[in-house]
PDB file with one MODEL, atoms N, CA, C and O in Angstrom:
MODEL        1
ATOM      1  N   MET A   1       0.851  -1.178   0.000  1.00  0.00           N
ATOM      2  CA  MET A   1       0.000   0.000   0.000  1.00  0.00           C
ATOM      3  C   MET A   1       0.893   1.236   0.000  1.00  0.00           C
ATOM      4  O   MET A   1       1.870   1.309   0.745  1.00  0.00           O
ATOM      5  N   ASN A   2       0.554   2.180  -0.823  1.00  0.00           N
ATOM      6  CA  ASN A   2       1.289   3.435  -0.928  1.00  0.00           C
ATOM      7  C   ASN A   2       0.955   4.312   0.274  1.00  0.00           C
ATOM      8  O   ASN A   2      -0.189   4.738   0.431  1.00  0.00           O
ATOM      9  N   VAL A   3       1.940   4.582   1.118  1.00  0.00           N
ATOM     10  CA  VAL A   3       1.715   5.360   2.335  1.00  0.00           C
ATOM     11  C   VAL A   3       1.252   6.783   2.013  1.00  0.00           C
ATOM     12  O   VAL A   3       0.482   7.371   2.773  1.00  0.00           O
ATOM     13  N   GLU A   4       1.709   7.328   0.913  1.00  0.00           N
ATOM     14  CA  GLU A   4       1.326   8.699   0.543  1.00  0.00           C
ATOM     15  C   GLU A   4      -0.155   8.803   0.195  1.00  0.00           C
ATOM     16  O   GLU A   4      -0.745   9.876   0.319  1.00  0.00           O
ATOM     17  N   ASP A   5      -0.753   7.712  -0.235  1.00  0.00           N
ATOM     18  CA  ASP A   5      -2.167   7.700  -0.612  1.00  0.00           C
ATOM     19  C   ASP A   5      -3.036   7.095   0.484  1.00  0.00           C
ATOM     20  O   ASP A   5      -4.202   6.779   0.246  1.00  0.00           O
ATOM     21  N   SER A   6      -2.477   6.932   1.688  1.00  0.00           N
ATOM     22  CA  SER A   6      -3.235   6.293   2.756  1.00  0.00           C
ATOM     23  C   SER A   6      -3.647   7.300   3.819  1.00  0.00           C
ATOM     24  O   SER A   6      -3.026   8.349   3.986  1.00  0.00           O
ATOM     25  N   VAL A   7      -4.710   6.952   4.531  1.00  0.00           N
ATOM     26  CA  VAL A   7      -5.228   7.778   5.618  1.00  0.00           C
ATOM     27  C   VAL A   7      -5.506   6.883   6.820  1.00  0.00           C
ATOM     28  O   VAL A   7      -5.711   5.679   6.673  1.00  0.00           O
ATOM     29  N   VAL A   8      -5.511   7.474   7.992  1.00  0.00           N
ATOM     30  CA  VAL A   8      -5.793   6.742   9.222  1.00  0.00           C
ATOM     31  C   VAL A   8      -7.302   6.590   9.355  1.00  0.00           C
ATOM     32  O   VAL A   8      -8.040   7.575   9.331  1.00  0.00           O
ATOM     33  N   VAL A   9      -7.751   5.353   9.495  1.00  0.00           N
ATOM     34  CA  VAL A   9      -9.177   5.090   9.664  1.00  0.00           C
ATOM     35  C   VAL A   9      -9.513   4.846  11.130  1.00  0.00           C
ATOM     36  O   VAL A   9     -10.646   5.067  11.556  1.00  0.00           O
ATOM     37  N   LYS A  10      -8.523   4.386  11.904  1.00  0.00           N
ATOM     38  CA  LYS A  10      -8.784   4.048  13.297  1.00  0.00           C
ATOM     39  C   LYS A  10      -7.455   3.930  14.035  1.00  0.00           C
ATOM     40  O   LYS A  10      -6.441   3.571  13.437  1.00  0.00           O
ATOM     41  N   VAL A  11      -7.457   4.227  15.319  1.00  0.00           N
ATOM     42  CA  VAL A  11      -6.300   3.987  16.177  1.00  0.00           C
ATOM     43  C   VAL A  11      -6.716   2.937  17.205  1.00  0.00           C
ATOM     44  O   VAL A  11      -7.751   3.061  17.860  1.00  0.00           O
ATOM     45  N   VAL A  12      -5.888   1.903  17.331  1.00  0.00           N
ATOM     46  CA  VAL A  12      -6.177   0.812  18.273  1.00  0.00           C
ATOM     47  C   VAL A  12      -5.072   0.746  19.319  1.00  0.00           C
ATOM     48  O   VAL A  12      -4.035   1.396  19.180  1.00  0.00           O
ATOM     49  N   SER A  13      -5.296  -0.034  20.356  1.00  0.00           N
ATOM     50  CA  SER A  13      -4.400  -0.011  21.511  1.00  0.00           C
ATOM     51  C   SER A  13      -3.060  -0.725  21.320  1.00  0.00           C
ATOM     52  O   SER A  13      -2.071  -0.351  21.951  1.00  0.00           O
ATOM     53  N   ASP A  14      -3.012  -1.750  20.459  1.00  0.00           N
ATOM     54  CA  ASP A  14      -1.760  -2.482  20.312  1.00  0.00           C
ATOM     55  C   ASP A  14      -1.720  -3.263  18.991  1.00  0.00           C
ATOM     56  O   ASP A  14      -2.687  -3.273  18.229  1.00  0.00           O
ATOM     57  N   GLU A  15      -0.594  -3.907  18.745  1.00  0.00           N
ATOM     58  CA  GLU A  15      -0.394  -4.629  17.487  1.00  0.00           C
ATOM     59  C   GLU A  15      -1.346  -5.807  17.299  1.00  0.00           C
ATOM     60  O   GLU A  15      -1.853  -5.989  16.192  1.00  0.00           O
ATOM     61  N   PRO A  16      -1.613  -6.613  18.322  1.00  0.00           N
ATOM     62  CA  PRO A  16      -2.581  -7.713  18.111  1.00  0.00           C
ATOM     63  C   PRO A  16      -3.962  -7.198  17.688  1.00  0.00           C
ATOM     64  O   PRO A  16      -4.608  -7.798  16.829  1.00  0.00           O
ATOM     65  N   GLU A  17      -4.413  -6.103  18.279  1.00  0.00           N
ATOM     66  CA  GLU A  17      -5.699  -5.536  17.877  1.00  0.00           C
ATOM     67  C   GLU A  17      -5.626  -5.005  16.447  1.00  0.00           C
ATOM     68  O   GLU A  17      -6.593  -5.118  15.693  1.00  0.00           O
ATOM     69  N   ALA A  18      -4.487  -4.429  16.071  1.00  0.00           N
ATOM     70  CA  ALA A  18      -4.303  -3.942  14.701  1.00  0.00           C
ATOM     71  C   ALA A  18      -4.403  -5.092  13.704  1.00  0.00           C
ATOM     72  O   ALA A  18      -4.983  -4.933  12.630  1.00  0.00           O
ATOM     73  N   GLU A  19      -3.839  -6.252  14.054  1.00  0.00           N
ATOM     74  CA  GLU A  19      -3.915  -7.435  13.186  1.00  0.00           C
ATOM     75  C   GLU A  19      -5.365  -7.875  12.990  1.00  0.00           C
ATOM     76  O   GLU A  19      -5.767  -8.242  11.885  1.00  0.00           O
ATOM     77  N   ILE A  20      -6.141  -7.836  14.066  1.00  0.00           N
ATOM     78  CA  ILE A  20      -7.547  -8.240  13.983  1.00  0.00           C
ATOM     79  C   ILE A  20      -8.331  -7.289  13.091  1.00  0.00           C
ATOM     80  O   ILE A  20      -9.098  -7.724  12.232  1.00  0.00           O
ATOM     81  N   VAL A  21      -8.135  -5.985  13.296  1.00  0.00           N
ATOM     82  CA  VAL A  21      -8.861  -4.992  12.493  1.00  0.00           C
ATOM     83  C   VAL A  21      -8.461  -5.101  11.027  1.00  0.00           C
ATOM     84  O   VAL A  21      -9.319  -5.060  10.145  1.00  0.00           O
ATOM     85  N   CYS A  22      -7.168  -5.239  10.762  1.00  0.00           N
ATOM     86  CA  CYS A  22      -6.728  -5.378   9.367  1.00  0.00           C
ATOM     87  C   CYS A  22      -7.256  -6.670   8.752  1.00  0.00           C
ATOM     88  O   CYS A  22      -7.583  -6.699   7.566  1.00  0.00           O
ATOM     89  N   GLY A  23      -7.340  -7.718   9.529  1.00  0.00           N
ATOM     90  CA  GLY A  23      -7.910  -8.969   9.020  1.00  0.00           C
ATOM     91  C   GLY A  23      -9.349  -8.787   8.591  1.00  0.00           C
ATOM     92  O   GLY A  23      -9.761  -9.302   7.552  1.00  0.00           O
ATOM     93  N   LEU A  24     -10.125  -8.051   9.391  1.00  0.00           N
ATOM     94  CA  LEU A  24     -11.514  -7.766   9.035  1.00  0.00           C
ATOM     95  C   LEU A  24     -11.584  -6.948   7.752  1.00  0.00           C
ATOM     96  O   LEU A  24     -12.369  -7.257   6.856  1.00  0.00           O
ATOM     97  N   LEU A  25     -10.771  -5.915   7.666  1.00  0.00           N
ATOM     98  CA  LEU A  25     -10.776  -5.075   6.464  1.00  0.00           C
ATOM     99  C   LEU A  25     -10.367  -5.878   5.226  1.00  0.00           C
ATOM    100  O   LEU A  25     -11.015  -5.795   4.183  1.00  0.00           O
ATOM    101  N   ARG A  26      -9.294  -6.647   5.349  1.00  0.00           N
ATOM    102  CA  ARG A  26      -8.810  -7.437   4.205  1.00  0.00           C
ATOM    103  C   ARG A  26      -9.832  -8.487   3.770  1.00  0.00           C
ATOM    104  O   ARG A  26      -9.994  -8.748   2.578  1.00  0.00           O
ATOM    105  N   SER A  27     -10.518  -9.085   4.743  1.00  0.00           N
ATOM    106  CA  SER A  27     -11.500 -10.109   4.384  1.00  0.00           C
ATOM    107  C   SER A  27     -12.691  -9.510   3.636  1.00  0.00           C
ATOM    108  O   SER A  27     -13.484 -10.236   3.037  1.00  0.00           O
ATOM    109  N   ASN A  28     -12.810  -8.193   3.674  1.00  0.00           N
ATOM    110  CA  ASN A  28     -13.856  -7.493   2.941  1.00  0.00           C
ATOM    111  C   ASN A  28     -13.302  -6.746   1.736  1.00  0.00           C
ATOM    112  O   ASN A  28     -13.945  -5.840   1.205  1.00  0.00           O
ATOM    113  N   GLY A  29     -12.107  -7.132   1.311  1.00  0.00           N
ATOM    114  CA  GLY A  29     -11.529  -6.603   0.082  1.00  0.00           C
ATOM    115  C   GLY A  29     -10.870  -5.239   0.193  1.00  0.00           C
ATOM    116  O   GLY A  29     -10.613  -4.596  -0.825  1.00  0.00           O
ATOM    117  N   LEU A  30     -10.593  -4.785   1.410  1.00  0.00           N
ATOM    118  CA  LEU A  30      -9.965  -3.475   1.586  1.00  0.00           C
ATOM    119  C   LEU A  30      -8.500  -3.647   1.968  1.00  0.00           C
ATOM    120  O   LEU A  30      -8.174  -4.347   2.926  1.00  0.00           O
ATOM    121  N   GLU A  31      -7.638  -3.011   1.221  1.00  0.00           N
ATOM    122  CA  GLU A  31      -6.212  -3.056   1.503  1.00  0.00           C
ATOM    123  C   GLU A  31      -5.934  -2.184   2.718  1.00  0.00           C
ATOM    124  O   GLU A  31      -6.481  -1.087   2.836  1.00  0.00           O
ATOM    125  N   CYS A  32      -5.087  -2.665   3.621  1.00  0.00           N
ATOM    126  CA  CYS A  32      -4.784  -1.875   4.812  1.00  0.00           C
ATOM    127  C   CYS A  32      -3.395  -2.210   5.335  1.00  0.00           C
ATOM    128  O   CYS A  32      -2.740  -3.146   4.878  1.00  0.00           O
ATOM    129  N   GLY A  33      -2.981  -1.430   6.288  1.00  0.00           N
ATOM    130  CA  GLY A  33      -1.727  -1.643   6.985  1.00  0.00           C
ATOM    131  C   GLY A  33      -1.819  -0.930   8.319  1.00  0.00           C
ATOM    132  O   GLY A  33      -2.827  -0.292   8.621  1.00  0.00           O
ATOM    133  N   TYR A  34      -0.771  -1.038   9.114  1.00  0.00           N
ATOM    134  CA  TYR A  34      -0.768  -0.324  10.384  1.00  0.00           C
ATOM    135  C   TYR A  34       0.651   0.069  10.739  1.00  0.00           C
ATOM    136  O   TYR A  34       1.622  -0.485  10.224  1.00  0.00           O
ATOM    137  N   ARG A  35       0.744   1.043  11.634  1.00  0.00           N
ATOM    138  CA  ARG A  35       2.034   1.534  12.111  1.00  0.00           C
ATOM    139  C   ARG A  35       1.841   2.086  13.518  1.00  0.00           C
ATOM    140  O   ARG A  35       0.726   2.417  13.921  1.00  0.00           O
ATOM    141  N   GLU A  36       2.946   2.180  14.260  1.00  0.00           N
ATOM    142  CA  GLU A  36       2.869   2.775  15.586  1.00  0.00           C
ATOM    143  C   GLU A  36       2.536   4.253  15.459  1.00  0.00           C
ATOM    144  O   GLU A  36       2.994   4.931  14.539  1.00  0.00           O
ATOM    145  N   THR A  37       1.741   4.735  16.385  1.00  0.00           N
ATOM    146  CA  THR A  37       1.473   6.172  16.410  1.00  0.00           C
ATOM    147  C   THR A  37       2.724   6.877  16.913  1.00  0.00           C
ATOM    148  O   THR A  37       3.586   6.266  17.545  1.00  0.00           O
ATOM    149  N   GLU A  38       2.810   8.137  16.632  1.00  0.00           N
ATOM    150  CA  GLU A  38       3.932   8.912  17.143  1.00  0.00           C
ATOM    151  C   GLU A  38       3.610   9.472  18.519  1.00  0.00           C
ATOM    152  O   GLU A  38       4.438  10.155  19.122  1.00  0.00           O
ATOM    153  N   ALA A  39       2.427   9.193  19.015  1.00  0.00           N
ATOM    154  CA  ALA A  39       1.971   9.779  20.272  1.00  0.00           C
ATOM    155  C   ALA A  39       1.916   8.750  21.392  1.00  0.00           C
ATOM    156  O   ALA A  39       0.937   8.697  22.137  1.00  0.00           O
ATOM    157  N   ILE A  40       2.954   7.934  21.518  1.00  0.00           N
ATOM    158  CA  ILE A  40       2.991   6.998  22.633  1.00  0.00           C
ATOM    159  C   ILE A  40       3.292   7.822  23.880  1.00  0.00           C
ATOM    160  O   ILE A  40       4.304   8.519  23.952  1.00  0.00           O
ATOM    161  N   ASP A  41       2.406   7.730  24.847  1.00  0.00           N
ATOM    162  CA  ASP A  41       2.512   8.549  26.047  1.00  0.00           C
ATOM    163  C   ASP A  41       2.855   7.676  27.239  1.00  0.00           C
ATOM    164  O   ASP A  41       2.030   7.455  28.126  1.00  0.00           O
ATOM    165  N   SER A  42       4.093   7.180  27.246  1.00  0.00           N
ATOM    166  CA  SER A  42       4.499   6.297  28.324  1.00  0.00           C
ATOM    167  C   SER A  42       5.987   6.435  28.560  1.00  0.00           C
ATOM    168  O   SER A  42       6.758   6.621  27.619  1.00  0.00           O
ATOM    169  N   THR A  43       6.390   6.345  29.816  1.00  0.00           N
ATOM    170  CA  THR A  43       7.821   6.372  30.115  1.00  0.00           C
ATOM    171  C   THR A  43       8.495   5.078  29.676  1.00  0.00           C
ATOM    172  O   THR A  43       9.722   5.008  29.607  1.00  0.00           O
ATOM    173  N   LEU A  44       7.700   4.056  29.380  1.00  0.00           N
ATOM    174  CA  LEU A  44       8.237   2.763  28.953  1.00  0.00           C
ATOM    175  C   LEU A  44       8.213   2.578  27.439  1.00  0.00           C
ATOM    176  O   LEU A  44       8.418   1.467  26.951  1.00  0.00           O
ATOM    177  N   GLU A  45       7.966   3.647  26.695  1.00  0.00           N
ATOM    178  CA  GLU A  45       7.761   3.505  25.253  1.00  0.00           C
ATOM    179  C   GLU A  45       8.916   2.841  24.524  1.00  0.00           C
ATOM    180  O   GLU A  45       8.695   2.202  23.495  1.00  0.00           O
ATOM    181  N   ASP A  46      10.128   2.968  25.015  1.00  0.00           N
ATOM    182  CA  ASP A  46      11.255   2.325  24.347  1.00  0.00           C
ATOM    183  C   ASP A  46      11.408   0.862  24.743  1.00  0.00           C
ATOM    184  O   ASP A  46      12.230   0.148  24.169  1.00  0.00           O
ATOM    185  N   PHE A  47      10.620   0.408  25.721  1.00  0.00           N
ATOM    186  CA  PHE A  47      10.773  -0.947  26.234  1.00  0.00           C
ATOM    187  C   PHE A  47       9.588  -1.855  25.938  1.00  0.00           C
ATOM    188  O   PHE A  47       9.703  -3.075  26.063  1.00  0.00           O
ATOM    189  N   ILE A  48       8.464  -1.291  25.554  1.00  0.00           N
ATOM    190  CA  ILE A  48       7.298  -2.120  25.263  1.00  0.00           C
ATOM    191  C   ILE A  48       7.307  -2.534  23.796  1.00  0.00           C
ATOM    192  O   ILE A  48       7.746  -1.760  22.945  1.00  0.00           O
ATOM    193  N   PRO A  49       6.832  -3.737  23.482  1.00  0.00           N
ATOM    194  CA  PRO A  49       6.906  -4.228  22.103  1.00  0.00           C
ATOM    195  C   PRO A  49       6.008  -3.462  21.133  1.00  0.00           C
ATOM    196  O   PRO A  49       6.363  -3.302  19.965  1.00  0.00           O
ATOM    197  N   SER A  50       4.874  -2.995  21.590  1.00  0.00           N
ATOM    198  CA  SER A  50       4.027  -2.193  20.710  1.00  0.00           C
ATOM    199  C   SER A  50       3.061  -1.395  21.554  1.00  0.00           C
ATOM    200  O   SER A  50       2.619  -1.831  22.618  1.00  0.00           O
ATOM    201  N   GLY A  51       2.751  -0.243  21.065  1.00  0.00           N
ATOM    202  CA  GLY A  51       1.773   0.603  21.725  1.00  0.00           C
ATOM    203  C   GLY A  51       0.642   0.862  20.768  1.00  0.00           C
ATOM    204  O   GLY A  51       0.324   0.013  19.935  1.00  0.00           O
ATOM    205  N   PRO A  52       0.028   2.023  20.872  1.00  0.00           N
ATOM    206  CA  PRO A  52      -1.077   2.353  19.981  1.00  0.00           C
ATOM    207  C   PRO A  52      -0.654   2.264  18.505  1.00  0.00           C
ATOM    208  O   PRO A  52       0.452   2.658  18.134  1.00  0.00           O
ATOM    209  N   GLN A  53      -1.550   1.745  17.694  1.00  0.00           N
ATOM    210  CA  GLN A  53      -1.289   1.542  16.265  1.00  0.00           C
ATOM    211  C   GLN A  53      -2.325   2.289  15.434  1.00  0.00           C
ATOM    212  O   GLN A  53      -3.512   2.284  15.762  1.00  0.00           O
ATOM    213  N   GLU A  54      -1.879   2.926  14.369  1.00  0.00           N
ATOM    214  CA  GLU A  54      -2.782   3.574  13.419  1.00  0.00           C
ATOM    215  C   GLU A  54      -3.101   2.589  12.307  1.00  0.00           C
ATOM    216  O   GLU A  54      -2.194   2.017  11.703  1.00  0.00           O
ATOM    217  N   ILE A  55      -4.381   2.389  12.034  1.00  0.00           N
ATOM    218  CA  ILE A  55      -4.802   1.543  10.924  1.00  0.00           C
ATOM    219  C   ILE A  55      -4.928   2.436   9.703  1.00  0.00           C
ATOM    220  O   ILE A  55      -5.632   3.446   9.734  1.00  0.00           O
ATOM    221  N   LEU A  56      -4.249   2.067   8.634  1.00  0.00           N
ATOM    222  CA  LEU A  56      -4.223   2.855   7.399  1.00  0.00           C
ATOM    223  C   LEU A  56      -4.978   2.143   6.290  1.00  0.00           C
ATOM    224  O   LEU A  56      -4.874   0.927   6.132  1.00  0.00           O
ATOM    225  N   VAL A  57      -5.736   2.911   5.527  1.00  0.00           N
ATOM    226  CA  VAL A  57      -6.405   2.408   4.331  1.00  0.00           C
ATOM    227  C   VAL A  57      -6.168   3.395   3.199  1.00  0.00           C
ATOM    228  O   VAL A  57      -5.758   4.533   3.429  1.00  0.00           O
ATOM    229  N   ARG A  58      -6.428   2.953   1.985  1.00  0.00           N
ATOM    230  CA  ARG A  58      -6.331   3.874   0.852  1.00  0.00           C
ATOM    231  C   ARG A  58      -7.392   4.956   0.995  1.00  0.00           C
ATOM    232  O   ARG A  58      -8.506   4.694   1.451  1.00  0.00           O
ATOM    233  N   ARG A  59      -7.042   6.144   0.610  1.00  0.00           N
ATOM    234  CA  ARG A  59      -7.962   7.286   0.708  1.00  0.00           C
ATOM    235  C   ARG A  59      -9.306   6.979   0.057  1.00  0.00           C
ATOM    236  O   ARG A  59     -10.349   7.363   0.587  1.00  0.00           O
ATOM    237  N   ASP A  60      -9.295   6.297  -1.075  1.00  0.00           N
ATOM    238  CA  ASP A  60     -10.537   5.952  -1.786  1.00  0.00           C
ATOM    239  C   ASP A  60     -11.395   4.948  -1.021  1.00  0.00           C
ATOM    240  O   ASP A  60     -12.594   4.844  -1.277  1.00  0.00           O
ATOM    241  N   ASP A  61     -10.803   4.211  -0.092  1.00  0.00           N
ATOM    242  CA  ASP A  61     -11.530   3.197   0.669  1.00  0.00           C
ATOM    243  C   ASP A  61     -11.961   3.679   2.058  1.00  0.00           C
ATOM    244  O   ASP A  61     -12.548   2.910   2.820  1.00  0.00           O
ATOM    245  N   LEU A  62     -11.681   4.918   2.389  1.00  0.00           N
ATOM    246  CA  LEU A  62     -11.932   5.410   3.744  1.00  0.00           C
ATOM    247  C   LEU A  62     -13.387   5.246   4.173  1.00  0.00           C
ATOM    248  O   LEU A  62     -13.651   4.716   5.251  1.00  0.00           O
ATOM    249  N   GLU A  63     -14.320   5.686   3.361  1.00  0.00           N
ATOM    250  CA  GLU A  63     -15.734   5.604   3.749  1.00  0.00           C
ATOM    251  C   GLU A  63     -16.188   4.155   3.932  1.00  0.00           C
ATOM    252  O   GLU A  63     -16.906   3.843   4.882  1.00  0.00           O
ATOM    253  N   ALA A  64     -15.776   3.287   3.037  1.00  0.00           N
ATOM    254  CA  ALA A  64     -16.153   1.864   3.151  1.00  0.00           C
ATOM    255  C   ALA A  64     -15.563   1.253   4.404  1.00  0.00           C
ATOM    256  O   ALA A  64     -16.227   0.474   5.087  1.00  0.00           O
ATOM    257  N   ALA A  65     -14.318   1.599   4.715  1.00  0.00           N
ATOM    258  CA  ALA A  65     -13.664   1.067   5.913  1.00  0.00           C
ATOM    259  C   ALA A  65     -14.348   1.589   7.173  1.00  0.00           C
ATOM    260  O   ALA A  65     -14.564   0.831   8.119  1.00  0.00           O
ATOM    261  N   GLN A  66     -14.689   2.867   7.193  1.00  0.00           N
ATOM    262  CA  GLN A  66     -15.383   3.433   8.355  1.00  0.00           C
ATOM    263  C   GLN A  66     -16.728   2.748   8.571  1.00  0.00           C
ATOM    264  O   GLN A  66     -17.084   2.419   9.703  1.00  0.00           O
ATOM    265  N   ALA A  67     -17.470   2.533   7.500  1.00  0.00           N
ATOM    266  CA  ALA A  67     -18.782   1.881   7.610  1.00  0.00           C
ATOM    267  C   ALA A  67     -18.625   0.450   8.111  1.00  0.00           C
ATOM    268  O   ALA A  67     -19.391   0.002   8.965  1.00  0.00           O
ATOM    269  N   LEU A  68     -17.648  -0.260   7.590  1.00  0.00           N
ATOM    270  CA  LEU A  68     -17.406  -1.641   8.013  1.00  0.00           C
ATOM    271  C   LEU A  68     -17.047  -1.704   9.492  1.00  0.00           C
ATOM    272  O   LEU A  68     -17.583  -2.531  10.229  1.00  0.00           O
ATOM    273  N   LEU A  69     -16.142  -0.832   9.925  1.00  0.00           N
ATOM    274  CA  LEU A  69     -15.717  -0.845  11.323  1.00  0.00           C
ATOM    275  C   LEU A  69     -16.837  -0.385  12.253  1.00  0.00           C
ATOM    276  O   LEU A  69     -16.940  -0.873  13.379  1.00  0.00           O
ATOM    277  N   ALA A  70     -17.662   0.533  11.808  1.00  0.00           N
ATOM    278  CA  ALA A  70     -18.802   0.976  12.624  1.00  0.00           C
ATOM    279  C   ALA A  70     -19.778  -0.174  12.822  1.00  0.00           C
ATOM    280  O   ALA A  70     -20.323  -0.348  13.912  1.00  0.00           O
ATOM    281  N   GLY A  71     -20.001  -0.961  11.774  1.00  0.00           N
ATOM    282  CA  GLY A  71     -20.901  -2.095  11.856  1.00  0.00           C
ATOM    283  C   GLY A  71     -20.350  -3.219  12.701  1.00  0.00           C
ATOM    284  O   GLY A  71     -21.111  -3.979  13.300  1.00  0.00           O
ATOM    285  N   ALA A  72     -19.033  -3.336  12.756  1.00  0.00           N
ATOM    286  CA  ALA A  72     -18.406  -4.405  13.537  1.00  0.00           C
ATOM    287  C   ALA A  72     -18.492  -4.139  15.035  1.00  0.00           C
ATOM    288  O   ALA A  72     -18.373  -5.063  15.839  1.00  0.00           O
ATOM    289  N   GLY A  73     -18.697  -2.880  15.411  1.00  0.00           N
ATOM    290  CA  GLY A  73     -18.752  -2.532  16.818  1.00  0.00           C
ATOM    291  C   GLY A  73     -20.112  -2.739  17.452  1.00  0.00           C
ATOM    292  O   GLY A  73     -20.280  -2.474  18.642  1.00  0.00           O
ATOM    293  N   ARG A  74     -21.080  -3.201  16.695  1.00  0.00           N
ATOM    294  CA  ARG A  74     -22.440  -3.382  17.232  1.00  0.00           C
ATOM    295  C   ARG A  74     -22.624  -4.711  17.868  1.00  0.00           C
ATOM    296  O   ARG A  74     -23.710  -5.013  18.364  1.00  0.00           O
TER     297      ARG A  74
ENDMDL
END
């Protein structure tokens, strides 16, 4: 996925949750990825394996991804 053409659709608490969300998006035909946020607010940030993760989707898929994730939370 081209990072320049991607937008953040959701921020989750850690890498395992990011894997689950991306799995849901991918299973519905949406390309996605994730990365650590730059806003880790912890004195242990250099020692923890993963903190908050940004879920990225293509800009053209943003609305579909938002609708899918909104429906998954019900």
